[in-house]
Structures are given as structure tokens and as C-alpha cells.
C-alpha positions as CSV (number, residue, x, y, z in Angstrom):
1,M,44.9,-15.6,19.9
2,Y,46.3,-19.0,18.7
3,T,47.8,-20.7,21.8
4,S,49.5,-24.1,22.3
5,E,46.3,-25.4,24.0
6,T,44.3,-24.5,20.9
7,S,46.9,-26.3,18.8
8,H,46.7,-29.5,21.0
9,A,42.9,-29.4,20.9
10,H,42.9,-29.1,17.1
11,N,45.3,-32.0,16.7
12,R,43.3,-34.1,19.0
13,E,40.1,-33.5,17.0
14,F,41.9,-34.2,13.8
15,F,43.3,-37.5,15.2
16,L,39.8,-38.6,16.5
17,A,38.3,-37.8,13.1
18,A,40.9,-39.8,11.2
19,L,40.5,-42.7,13.7
20,S,36.8,-42.8,13.1
21,T,37.4,-43.4,9.4
22,L,39.4,-46.6,10.0
23,P,37.7,-50.0,9.8
24,R,36.6,-51.3,13.1
25,I,38.5,-54.3,14.5
26,H,36.3,-56.4,16.7
27,L,38.1,-58.0,19.7
28,Q,36.4,-61.2,18.9
29,W,38.9,-61.6,16.2
30,F,41.5,-62.4,18.8
31,A,39.2,-64.9,20.7
32,A,39.6,-68.6,20.4
33,E,37.3,-69.9,17.7
34,D,36.6,-73.2,19.3
35,E,36.2,-72.0,22.9
36,G,34.6,-74.7,25.0
37,R,35.6,-77.6,22.7
38,T,37.7,-79.5,25.2
39,E,36.8,-83.1,24.5
40,E,38.7,-85.3,22.1
41,P,36.9,-86.1,18.9
42,S,35.0,-89.4,18.7
43,E,35.6,-92.0,16.0
44,Y,32.3,-91.2,14.5
45,K,33.2,-87.5,14.1
46,I,36.6,-88.4,12.6
47,R,34.9,-90.8,10.2
48,K,32.2,-88.3,9.2
49,A,34.8,-85.6,8.6
50,R,36.8,-88.0,6.4
51,E,34.1,-89.7,4.4
52,E,31.4,-87.0,4.2
53,E,33.3,-83.8,4.3
54,G,36.6,-84.9,2.8
55,R,38.6,-83.4,5.8
56,V,41.8,-85.2,6.5
57,A,45.1,-84.5,8.1
58,K,47.8,-84.1,5.4
59,S,50.8,-82.0,4.6
60,Q,50.8,-80.2,1.3
61,E,54.6,-79.7,1.9
62,F,55.1,-83.5,1.6
63,I,53.0,-83.6,-1.6
64,G,54.9,-80.7,-3.1
65,A,58.3,-82.0,-2.1
66,L,57.6,-85.5,-3.5
67,T,56.1,-84.2,-6.8
68,L,59.3,-82.1,-7.2
69,L,61.8,-84.8,-6.2
70,I,60.5,-87.8,-8.3
71,P,60.0,-85.9,-11.6
72,C,63.4,-84.3,-11.2
73,V,65.0,-87.7,-10.7
74,T,63.0,-89.0,-13.7
75,L,64.2,-86.0,-15.7
76,L,67.8,-86.8,-14.8
77,F,67.5,-90.3,-16.2
78,L,65.5,-89.2,-19.3
79,A,67.7,-86.3,-20.1
80,P,69.6,-88.0,-23.0
81,F,66.4,-89.2,-24.5
82,M,64.7,-85.8,-24.2
83,L,67.7,-84.1,-25.6
84,R,67.8,-86.4,-28.7
85,T,64.0,-85.8,-29.2
86,F,64.4,-82.0,-28.9
87,V,67.3,-82.0,-31.4
88,E,65.2,-84.2,-33.7
89,M,62.3,-81.8,-33.4
90,L,64.5,-78.8,-34.2
91,R,65.9,-80.4,-37.2
92,F,62.5,-81.3,-38.6
93,F,61.1,-77.8,-38.2
94,L,64.2,-76.1,-39.5
95,S,64.3,-78.4,-42.5
96,M,60.7,-77.9,-43.3
97,A,60.7,-74.1,-42.6
98,T,61.1,-73.2,-46.3
99,E,59.0,-76.0,-47.8
100,I,55.6,-75.8,-46.1
101,D,53.2,-73.1,-45.1
102,P,52.6,-73.3,-41.3
103,V,49.2,-71.6,-41.7
104,R,47.8,-73.9,-44.3
105,D,49.6,-77.2,-43.7
106,R,47.9,-79.1,-41.0
107,R,50.8,-81.4,-40.5
108,I,52.6,-78.8,-38.4
109,A,50.0,-78.9,-35.6
110,G,50.1,-82.7,-35.5
111,V,53.9,-82.9,-35.5
112,A,54.1,-80.2,-32.8
113,L,51.6,-82.1,-30.6
114,F,53.5,-85.3,-31.2
115,Y,56.8,-83.9,-30.0
116,F,55.1,-82.1,-27.1
117,V,53.5,-85.3,-25.9
118,K,56.8,-87.2,-26.4
119,L,58.8,-84.7,-24.3
120,C,56.3,-83.8,-21.6
121,L,54.1,-86.8,-21.1
122,P,56.6,-88.9,-19.2
123,I,57.2,-86.1,-16.7
124,I,53.5,-85.3,-16.4
125,V,52.6,-89.0,-15.7
126,V,55.4,-89.3,-13.1
127,A,54.3,-86.1,-11.4
128,M,50.7,-87.2,-11.2
129,A,51.7,-90.6,-9.9
130,A,53.9,-89.0,-7.3
131,A,51.1,-86.7,-6.2
132,I,48.6,-89.6,-5.9
133,F,51.2,-91.7,-4.0
134,A,51.9,-88.8,-1.6
135,N,48.2,-88.5,-0.8
136,I,47.7,-92.3,-0.4
137,V,50.7,-92.5,2.0
138,Q,49.1,-89.8,4.3
139,V,45.4,-90.5,4.1
140,G,45.0,-93.9,2.5
141,F,42.5,-94.6,-0.4
142,L,40.0,-91.8,-0.3
143,F,38.1,-90.3,-3.2
144,T,35.6,-87.5,-2.5
145,T,34.3,-84.5,-4.5
146,K,33.1,-82.7,-1.3
147,P,36.0,-80.2,-1.2
148,L,35.2,-79.3,-4.8
149,T,31.5,-78.6,-4.2
150,P,30.8,-74.9,-4.6
151,N,30.0,-73.2,-1.3
152,F,28.2,-69.9,-2.1
153,S,28.3,-68.8,1.5
154,K,32.1,-68.2,1.1
155,I,31.6,-65.7,-1.7
156,A,31.0,-62.9,0.8
157,P,34.4,-62.2,2.4
158,R,34.7,-62.7,6.1
159,F,37.7,-60.5,6.8
160,G,37.6,-61.0,10.6
161,K,37.9,-64.8,10.3
162,Y,40.5,-64.5,7.5
163,F,42.8,-62.2,9.5
164,Q,42.3,-64.2,12.7
165,R,43.4,-67.4,10.9
166,T,46.3,-65.9,8.9
167,L,47.7,-63.5,11.5
168,F,46.4,-64.2,15.0
169,S,46.5,-68.0,15.2
170,M,49.0,-70.8,15.7
171,E,48.5,-71.8,12.0
172,G,49.4,-68.3,10.8
173,V,52.6,-68.2,13.0
174,F,53.6,-71.7,11.9
175,N,53.1,-71.0,8.2
176,F,55.0,-67.7,8.5
177,F,58.1,-69.4,10.0
178,K,57.7,-72.3,7.6
179,S,57.8,-70.0,4.6
180,I,61.0,-68.3,6.1
181,V,62.7,-71.7,6.5
182,K,61.7,-72.7,3.0
183,M,63.2,-69.6,1.5
184,L,66.4,-70.0,3.6
185,V,66.7,-73.7,2.5
186,I,66.3,-73.0,-1.2
187,G,68.4,-69.9,-1.1
188,L,71.2,-71.5,0.9
189,T,71.2,-74.6,-1.4
190,A,71.4,-72.4,-4.5
191,F,74.2,-70.3,-3.0
192,L,76.3,-73.3,-1.9
193,L,76.0,-75.0,-5.3
194,I,76.8,-71.9,-7.3
195,K,79.7,-71.1,-5.0
196,S,81.1,-74.6,-5.5
197,K,80.9,-74.2,-9.3
198,I,81.8,-70.5,-9.5
199,N,85.1,-71.2,-11.3
200,T,83.5,-73.4,-13.9
201,L,80.7,-70.9,-14.5
202,T,83.1,-68.0,-15.0
203,N,85.0,-70.0,-17.6
204,M,81.9,-71.0,-19.6
205,Q,82.7,-68.3,-22.2
206,T,85.7,-70.4,-23.4
207,M,83.6,-73.6,-23.8
208,N,81.4,-74.7,-26.6
209,L,77.6,-74.5,-26.5
210,W,76.9,-78.1,-25.6
211,K,79.4,-78.1,-22.8
212,S,77.9,-74.9,-21.3
213,V,74.3,-76.2,-21.6
214,S,75.4,-79.4,-19.9
215,I,77.0,-77.6,-17.0
216,V,74.0,-75.3,-16.4
217,A,71.5,-78.2,-16.7
218,T,73.5,-80.3,-14.3
219,L,73.7,-77.5,-11.8
220,A,69.9,-76.8,-12.1
221,I,68.9,-80.4,-11.6
222,Q,71.2,-80.7,-8.6
223,M,69.7,-77.6,-7.1
224,L,66.2,-79.0,-7.7
225,I,66.9,-82.4,-6.2
226,L,68.7,-81.1,-3.1
227,S,65.9,-78.5,-2.5
228,A,63.3,-81.2,-2.8
229,L,65.2,-83.4,-0.3
230,F,65.4,-80.5,2.2
231,L,61.7,-79.8,1.7
232,L,60.9,-83.4,2.2
233,L,62.6,-83.3,5.6
234,L,60.7,-80.1,6.4
235,S,57.4,-81.8,5.6
236,I,57.8,-84.1,8.6
237,P,57.2,-81.4,11.3
238,D,54.6,-79.9,9.0
239,Y,52.7,-83.2,8.9
240,M,52.9,-83.5,12.7
241,F,51.5,-80.0,13.0
242,Q,48.7,-80.6,10.5
243,R,47.7,-83.7,12.4
244,W,47.7,-81.8,15.7
245,Q,45.7,-78.9,14.1
246,Y,43.2,-81.4,12.5
247,R,42.5,-83.0,15.9
248,E,42.1,-79.6,17.5
249,S,39.6,-78.6,14.8
250,L,37.5,-81.7,15.4
251,K,37.4,-81.3,19.2
252,M,34.0,-81.5,20.7
253,S,32.1,-79.7,23.5
254,R,30.6,-81.8,26.2
255,K,27.1,-81.1,24.8
256,E,28.2,-82.5,21.4
257,V,29.6,-85.6,23.2
258,E,26.3,-86.1,25.0
259,E,24.3,-85.6,21.8
260,E,26.4,-88.1,19.9
261,R,26.1,-90.7,22.8
262,K,22.3,-90.3,22.7
263,M,22.3,-90.8,18.9
264,Y,24.3,-94.0,19.1
265,E,23.2,-95.5,22.4
266,G,19.8,-93.9,22.8
267,D,18.8,-91.3,25.4
268,P,20.0,-92.5,28.8
269,Y,16.9,-91.1,30.5
270,V,14.6,-93.1,28.1
271,K,16.7,-96.2,28.6
272,A,16.5,-95.8,32.4
273,R,12.7,-95.4,32.2
274,L,12.4,-98.5,30.1
275,R,14.6,-100.5,32.5
276,R,12.4,-99.3,35.5
277,R,9.3,-100.3,33.6
278,M,10.7,-103.7,32.8
279,R,11.6,-104.3,36.4
280,Q,8.0,-103.2,37.5
281,I,6.6,-105.8,35.1
282,L,8.9,-108.5,36.3
283,T,8.2,-107.7,39.9
284,K,4.4,-107.9,39.3
285,N,4.9,-111.3,37.7
286,M,7.2,-112.5,40.5
287,A,5.1,-115.5,41.3
288,I,5.3,-116.7,37.7
289,N,8.9,-115.9,37.4
290,V,10.0,-117.7,40.6
291,A,7.9,-120.8,39.6
292,K,9.8,-121.0,36.3
293,A,13.2,-120.4,37.9
294,D,15.9,-123.1,37.9
295,V,17.2,-122.2,41.3
296,V,16.7,-119.7,44.2
297,I,19.9,-118.6,46.0
298,T,19.3,-117.4,49.6
299,N,21.2,-115.7,52.4
300,P,19.2,-117.8,53.9
301,T,16.8,-115.3,55.5
302,H,17.6,-111.7,54.4
303,F,18.2,-112.1,50.6
304,A,16.8,-114.4,47.9
305,V,17.6,-114.3,44.2
306,A,15.8,-116.4,41.6
307,L,17.8,-117.5,38.5
308,E,16.6,-118.9,35.2
309,Y,18.9,-120.4,32.6
310,H,18.0,-121.6,29.1
311,M,20.8,-124.0,28.2
312,G,20.1,-124.2,24.5
313,E,19.9,-120.5,23.9
314,G,23.4,-119.6,25.3
315,G,24.2,-116.6,27.3
316,A,24.3,-116.3,31.1
317,P,21.6,-117.1,33.6
318,V,19.0,-114.3,34.1
319,V,17.8,-112.8,37.4
320,T,14.0,-113.2,37.3
321,A,13.2,-112.2,40.8
322,K,15.0,-110.9,43.9
323,G,14.0,-109.6,47.3
324,E,15.1,-108.6,50.8
325,D,13.6,-109.6,54.1
326,E,9.8,-109.9,53.6
327,M,10.1,-110.2,49.8
328,A,12.9,-112.8,50.3
329,F,10.5,-114.8,52.4
330,R,7.8,-114.7,49.8
331,I,10.3,-115.8,47.1
332,R,11.3,-118.8,49.2
333,R,7.7,-119.7,49.9
334,I,6.8,-119.7,46.2
335,A,9.9,-121.7,45.3
336,L,8.9,-124.3,47.9
337,D,5.4,-124.5,46.6
338,N,6.5,-125.0,43.1
339,G,9.4,-127.4,43.8
340,V,12.1,-125.0,42.8
341,P,15.5,-125.9,44.4
342,I,16.7,-123.5,47.1
343,V,20.5,-123.2,47.6
344,E,22.0,-121.4,50.5
345,N,25.1,-119.3,49.5
346,K,25.4,-116.2,51.6
347,P,28.1,-114.3,49.7
348,L,26.7,-115.1,46.3
349,A,23.1,-114.2,47.3
350,R,24.2,-110.9,48.7
351,A,26.5,-110.1,45.7
352,L,23.8,-110.9,43.1
353,Y,21.2,-108.9,45.0
354,A,23.6,-105.8,45.0
355,D,25.0,-106.1,41.5
356,A,22.2,-107.5,39.3
357,E,18.8,-106.1,38.5
358,I,15.7,-108.1,37.6
359,G,15.9,-109.0,33.9
360,D,19.8,-108.6,33.8
361,E,22.2,-111.5,33.1
362,V,24.4,-112.6,35.9
363,P,27.6,-110.5,35.9
364,E,30.7,-112.2,34.5
365,Q,32.6,-112.2,37.8
366,Y,29.9,-114.5,39.3
367,W,29.7,-117.0,36.5
368,E,31.9,-119.6,38.1
369,A,30.0,-119.6,41.4
370,V,26.6,-119.7,39.6
371,I,27.8,-122.6,37.5
372,L,28.7,-124.6,40.6
373,V,25.3,-123.9,42.0
374,L,23.5,-125.0,38.8
375,Q,25.6,-128.1,38.6
376,K,24.5,-129.0,42.2
377,V,20.9,-128.3,41.2
378,W,21.1,-130.4,38.1
379,A,22.6,-133.3,40.1
380,I,19.7,-133.0,42.6
381,N,17.1,-133.0,39.8
382,E,18.8,-136.0,38.2
383,E,18.7,-137.9,41.5
384,R,15.1,-137.0,41.9
385,R,14.2,-138.4,38.5
386,R,16.0,-141.6,39.2
387,N,14.2,-142.1,42.5
388,A,10.9,-141.4,40.8
389,H,11.5,-144.2,38.3
């Protein structure tokens, strides 16, 4: 017996069978592509994307609007010349229609090419110049063939990524509303212009041919110029969005930032090991370093810092030895044995001991105090030399 439960079960089985035939949509399509990229792009990554990959932030709407506006304005000024050229071309071909064979006479191809170049070349040149100018205004002077290089990995379609980008992303939503606004702008411009000329257009049947052509051509060029101006205004928010999206696409993860810092500055762990090794070497040679020092600044008992300054080489004085308590006593003893001046300056000795390592230059904030100490030492040395003579 065929009951309602049997009917429901049959429908459920049919639905599940039909559902199994549909393409599977992975939830990863809806996930953020650049998850974990939270750091702002570095100058190196921006420069690499620009110079090596040809990736820049620019608005195609600005390029399109400018390459529509400038040729239309040019066409408006060149219209009389182009009309005379077109009439001249028609007269030539109509007059020669019964005198030459277009199949055998090669002059026809040459004359047709001549008139084609004469009519179209000015507009083509202006359009190319406008496109180049629009690109230069946005990205500066940049010539690269990288975007034109074939990428065979893109031959196989990646429907997931395509639908994610076009439907389930900020870019897709923005482009959708941008297309709607463009259609509304162009449609509204056409509607208002035609409405303003509706009486003239309905009476065209009573006018001569040239008058009618002039009215239609004027209306068309007005429509193109006004649409181009509106699209040019629309390109401003589009350019701002493209810049934001460009920065977002170049964002880096923390791991990428660390790898780039290692590439530019060297591995911090390796640099730290090298600094430790350098300090060990300088500490072992403390007796030699203190003997060559220009001055030893003391606390007077707890801290001692030896400084060496090469006047002719430039730069700041270098810490060649430092010590605390017992090590400070040894530094003072070596300085006394080798005639190195010892200057007592409690705050300076404590600050240099805390803020400068062996082999480092004196930090900039202590230059003035160290210069006063060195001037005092140089004065003492000069006085000693005079007494010796």
C-alpha cells in the first residue's frame, strides 16, 4: 500500500541523490586567503612587487575615463577637419567608381590606407598618449614585461579561488556596486541629454541631411564627454580602494617579517654570538686594551671604564675595557702602571658601564660629558710634556 510516509521517503531519497550530483563547494572558499598576514608590508616587499613582479596600485577606471575623455575632446576640435577629409574620400571613390577596377588597380588600397590613417591616426595617437599619461600619473615611470609573461600554472582553472574572489570578497562586492553605478551614470546622462533635445530630435524629419547629422553628432559627443567626466569622478574612490586592496595583498606574516629582517640585517642570533665572542676576546686582552686607552673613568671604586679615541679616524670614543668591583680595581691598577690618566666621574662611569659594551662606541647622549673628560686629559698630558721639557 502506497502511504504518505512512503512518498516522503521516496522524495527524500530522490533529493539526496540529486544533491550528490552537484559540485562540492569547499568551506575554504569562504575563508580569508591571507589569514595570519597582519603586518604592514615593508619597503623591500613593495619595491620587489613593483620592480620584479610589475604589481602596482592603479585604477583601470581612471585610465578608461581619461582615454575616453581626451580623445572625445580631440574629436570635438578635429570634427571639421575629419568631416572635410571624409567628404573628400567619398568624392574620390565615387568619382573613380566607374573608371578603375578595384580588384586589379593597386591604387585603391593605397588611397584607402591613406584616408584611414588621416582620419584615425590623430585619435589613436591621442588615446595612446592619454593611456600612458594616466598610468604615469598613478604609478610613475615603470616599464616591465612581467605581467605579460605566460604563466602556465593558470591554464588549469581554479574555480574555488575564482568564485571566492569574484563573489565572496570585498573586491567582488565593490566591483558589483561599481558596475551598477557606472550603468546608472551613463544611463542617466543619456536620458537627460536626450530628454533635453527631444523636441529637436522629433523635428529632424523636416531638416536637411547635414543639419540632422550635426544634431546627432553633437548629442553623441556631449553624451561621451559628460559620461567620461562622471567616470573620472568615479575613479577617485576606485583608486583609493585599489590602493587599500594593494596594501592588503602585500601584508606580511610575522614569520615573513623576521625572515626579511634576517636577510637584510643578518640573523640576530648569529650577530649576538659574534658580539659575545668579540667581548670575550677584548676581555682576554684587557691588559693590552687598558694600556692603550686614553682615559679610565672611575666611580671611583665600584666601576671603571677605559676609553680609546683615535682623533684622526673620526667617530666616537670606543669602550675597550670595563669592570665592576674586583675587575674595576684591576683596570685602575693596569692604568696606573702604564701611565693612563684616571678621571673620577661617578655618574658617567656608572652610565657607561650600564649602556655600553666592550667594543661599542660611546652612546651619543654621553658625548658631551666624554669630550669634557678628554679635554681635561689632553690638558694634563700637554702640561706633562711641558714639564718634561
